[in-house]
C-alpha positions in Angstrom: 119.3 101.9 152.2 118.9 104.9 154.5 115.6 106.8 154.4 117.4 110.0 153.3 118.9 108.1 150.3 115.5 107.2 149.0 114.6 110.9 148.8 117.5 111.6 146.4 116.3 112.7 143.0 118.1 111.1 140.1 117.8 112.2 136.5 118.7 109.3 134.1 119.4 110.2 130.5 119.5 107.2 128.3 117.5 104.0 128.8 118.8 101.4 126.3 120.0 97.9 126.9 122.3 98.8 129.7 120.7 102.0 130.9 117.1 100.7 131.3 118.0 97.9 133.8 120.2 100.3 135.8 117.4 102.9 136.0 115.0 100.2 137.0 117.2 99.1 139.8 117.3 102.7 141.1 113.5 102.9 141.0 113.2 99.6 142.9 115.8 100.9 145.5 113.5 103.8 146.3 115.0 106.7 144.5 112.9 109.2 142.7 114.0 108.7 139.1 113.3 111.1 136.2 114.1 109.5 132.9 114.6 110.8 129.4 115.2 109.0 126.2 114.9 110.4 122.7 112.5 107.6 121.9 109.6 108.0 124.3 108.5 104.4 123.8 111.8 103.3 125.5 110.6 105.1 128.7 107.3 103.2 129.1 108.6 100.2 131.0 110.4 102.4 133.4 107.3 104.7 133.9 105.2 101.6 134.6 107.4 100.8 137.6 107.5 104.3 139.0 109.8 106.5 136.9 108.8 110.0 135.9 109.1 110.6 132.1 110.7 113.9 131.1 110.1 115.6 127.8 113.7 116.8 127.5 117.1 116.5 129.2 116.6 119.9 130.7 113.3 118.9 132.3 114.8 115.7 133.6 117.7 117.5 135.2 115.7 120.2 136.9 116.0 119.9 140.7 118.0 116.6 140.3 120.6 115.8 143.0 122.4 113.4 140.7 122.4 113.2 136.9 123.3 109.9 135.2 124.2 109.8 131.6 124.5 106.5 129.7 124.7 107.4 126.1 126.4 106.0 123.0 129.4 108.3 122.7 131.0 111.6 123.7 129.4 113.6 120.9 125.9 112.4 121.8 126.6 113.2 125.5 127.8 116.7 124.6 124.6 117.4 122.6 122.3 116.0 125.2 123.9 118.1 127.9 124.3 121.4 125.9 121.6 121.4 123.2 118.6 123.6 123.1 116.9 121.6 125.8 120.2 120.3 127.3 120.5 119.1 130.8 123.1 121.8 131.8 120.5 124.5 131.4 118.7 123.3 134.5 121.2 121.2 136.5 121.9 123.0 139.7 125.2 124.0 141.2 126.3 121.3 143.7 124.6 118.5 141.8 126.6 115.5 140.7 126.9 114.4 137.1 127.6 110.7 137.1 128.9 110.1 133.5 128.7 106.4 132.9 128.9 106.2 129.1 132.0 104.7 127.5 133.4 107.9 126.0 137.1 107.5 126.5 139.5 109.5 128.7 139.8 112.5 126.3 136.0 113.0 126.1 135.8 112.6 129.9 138.2 115.4 130.3 136.3 117.6 127.9 133.0 117.0 129.6 134.5 117.6 133.0 135.9 121.0 131.8 132.4 121.8 130.4 130.8 121.9 133.9 133.7 123.0 136.1 132.6 126.7 136.0 129.0 125.8 137.0 129.7 124.1 140.3 128.5 120.8 139.1 130.6 117.9 140.3 131.7 115.6 137.5 132.3 111.9 138.1 133.7 109.7 135.4 132.2 106.3 136.0 132.0 103.9 132.9 130.7 100.4 133.5 131.9 97.0 132.4 129.7 94.0 132.0 126.8 92.6 130.0 123.0 93.3 129.9 122.4 90.3 132.0 124.8 91.6 134.6 123.2 95.0 134.5 119.8 93.4 135.2 121.2 91.5 138.1 123.0 94.5 139.6 126.4 92.9 139.0 128.2 95.4 136.8 131.6 96.8 137.8 131.8 100.6 137.9 135.2 102.2 137.3 135.2 105.6 139.0 137.4 108.7 138.7 136.2 111.8 140.5 136.3 114.0 143.6 136.4 112.2 146.9 134.1 114.7 148.5 131.0 113.4 146.6 131.9 109.7 147.2 129.4 109.3 150.1 126.7 111.1 148.3 126.7 108.8 145.3 127.7 105.6 147.0 124.0 104.4 147.6 123.3 105.0 143.9 126.3 103.1 142.7 125.5 100.3 145.2 122.0 100.0 143.8 123.3 99.6 140.2 126.4 97.5 140.6 128.2 94.7 142.5 131.3 96.7 143.0 132.6 100.2 142.6 136.3 100.8 142.2 137.6 104.3 142.9 140.7 104.8 140.8 141.6 108.5 141.4 140.8 111.8 139.8 138.5 112.5 136.9 139.4 110.4 133.8 140.9 107.5 135.7 137.7 105.5 135.2 137.7 105.9 131.5 141.4 105.1 131.3 140.8 101.9 133.2 137.8 101.0 130.9 140.1 101.5 127.9 142.6 99.1 129.3 140.0 96.5 130.1 138.5 96.9 126.6 142.0 96.4 125.1 142.5 93.2 127.1 139.1 91.9 126.0 139.8 92.7 122.3 143.0 90.6 122.7 140.9 87.8 124.2 138.5 87.9 121.3 141.3 87.7 118.8 143.0 84.9 120.7 139.7 83.0 120.8 139.1 83.4 117.0 142.7 82.3 116.2 142.5 79.3 118.6 139.2 78.1 117.1 140.5 78.5 113.6 143.8 76.7 114.4 141.9 73.8 116.0 139.8 73.4 112.8 142.9 73.6 110.6 144.6 70.7 112.4 141.4 68.6 112.5 140.3 69.0 116.1 136.8 69.9 117.3 136.8 73.5 118.7 134.3 72.4 121.3 136.7 69.9 122.6 139.4 72.6 122.9 137.0 74.8 124.9 136.3 72.0 127.3 140.0 71.3 127.7 140.6 75.0 128.4 137.9 74.7 131.1 140.0 72.1 132.9 143.1 74.3 132.9 144.0 77.4 134.9 143.9 79.3 131.6 140.2 78.7 131.2 138.6 81.2 133.5 134.8 80.8 133.7 133.6 83.9 131.8 135.7 83.4 128.6 134.9 79.7 128.6 131.1 80.5 128.9 131.4 83.0 126.0 133.3 80.6 123.9 130.6 77.9 124.4 128.0 80.4 123.4 129.9 81.4 120.3 130.4 77.8 119.1 126.6 77.2 119.1 125.8 80.5 117.6 124.2 81.9 120.7 125.8 85.3 121.0 123.1 86.9 123.0 124.3 90.3 124.2 127.9 89.4 124.6 130.5 91.6 123.0 132.8 90.9 120.0 132.7 87.1 120.4 129.7 87.2 118.0 131.8 88.3 115.0 135.2 86.9 116.0 134.7 83.8 113.7 134.2 85.9 110.6 137.2 88.1 111.4 139.3 85.0 111.9 138.6 84.1 108.2 140.5 87.1 107.0 144.1 86.4 106.1 145.4 89.5 107.9 143.7 92.1 110.0 146.1 94.3 112.0 145.5 95.0 115.7 144.6 98.6 114.9 142.2 97.6 112.0 140.5 95.3 114.5 140.2 98.1 117.0 138.7 100.5 114.4 136.2 97.8 113.2 135.2 96.9 116.7 134.4 100.5 117.6 132.6 101.1 114.3 130.4 98.0 115.0 129.4 99.6 118.4 128.0 102.6 116.5 130.9 105.0 117.1 131.4 107.8 114.6 134.6 108.3 112.8 135.3 111.4 114.8 134.8 109.5 118.1 137.1 106.7 117.0 139.7 109.2 116.0 139.5 111.0 119.3 139.7 107.8 121.4 142.5 106.3 119.5 144.4 109.7 119.3 144.7 109.5 115.5 143.3 111.7 112.7 139.9 111.1 111.1 141.7 110.6 107.7 143.7 107.8 109.3 140.6 106.2 110.6 139.1 106.4 107.1 142.3 104.9 105.7 141.9 101.9 108.0 138.3 101.6 107.0 139.4 101.6 103.3 141.7 98.7 104.0 139.0 96.8 105.9 136.6 97.5 103.0 138.9 95.7 100.6 139.3 92.7 102.9 135.6 92.3 103.4 134.8 93.1 99.8 132.5 96.1 100.6 132.5 99.6 99.2 131.2 101.9 101.8 130.8 102.4 105.6 127.0 101.9 105.2 127.6 98.6 103.4 130.1 97.5 106.0 127.6 98.2 108.8 124.9 96.5 106.9 127.1 93.4 106.6 128.0 93.5 110.3 124.4 94.0 111.5 122.5 91.6 109.1 120.4 89.0 110.9 121.8 86.2 108.7 125.4 87.1 109.4 127.6 85.7 112.2 128.3 89.3 112.9 124.7 90.1 114.0 123.6 91.2 117.4 127.0 92.6 118.4 127.8 95.1 121.0 127.9 94.9 124.7 128.9 98.5 125.2 126.1 100.7 126.6 123.5 101.2 123.9 120.7 103.7 124.6 
């Protein structure tokens, strides 16, 4: 890294399972990093290795050259940026806002419009990968944003990831992330159905996974995740940890699966509706149908079922959690 890069001040808002290792990598790369998390305890490990803890998003953003947000959803990001102590109150004109949360293309557009009059450069840059990959600096970053800030943020992205793909204008990164998420959801469903089918016809699912490993269809990452799922070691991997339970349902439509998957990541009904381009009442209708199939009676009861430590649906979510 160039010496001038090390003097860049980065404000990092959000330090959860994905955010904390990324912020740590920036600190170790020599950047001055000011961190904010709503739970001050979450900032301690970062402060111990050189981060400066901020009392509010506004104090973190003051004098920052680059602001990174890695928060649960679009509504949270909006509040953190525009609340009473929001980051936009102090983020200077000419600074770059590197928005790395998985908020969807519609929210990315709204957040970009929010800062366009202020002179802040908005870059849509969601990440894909696991906590382990974040710690190893091997995440993939999908970027949509202005080319004129590319050189400025390249060292930051390089410190946090193995590869950065520039896809075009603002919103292109979130669109690509949505496509990859859709593909992975299909992979999870296929995995669950394959394991159930192998059981139904009297074959050991573990044997099928090993057979897949010896074919062109068995790419290393899905095979590794399938092996983990079969022994109940779900770690921080995504929806594989509850695919088995979903497979036991007689019928779960693709859209119902999508709604359940997003709910399990902690997304609000309003966020799910925005990202799927449907009304909130339609989301609630899907949830009502899911309630019946899972024999639960409320969203709280559904989430309790999904998150219980004794359930195969526990420890879900590989999306950025902060």
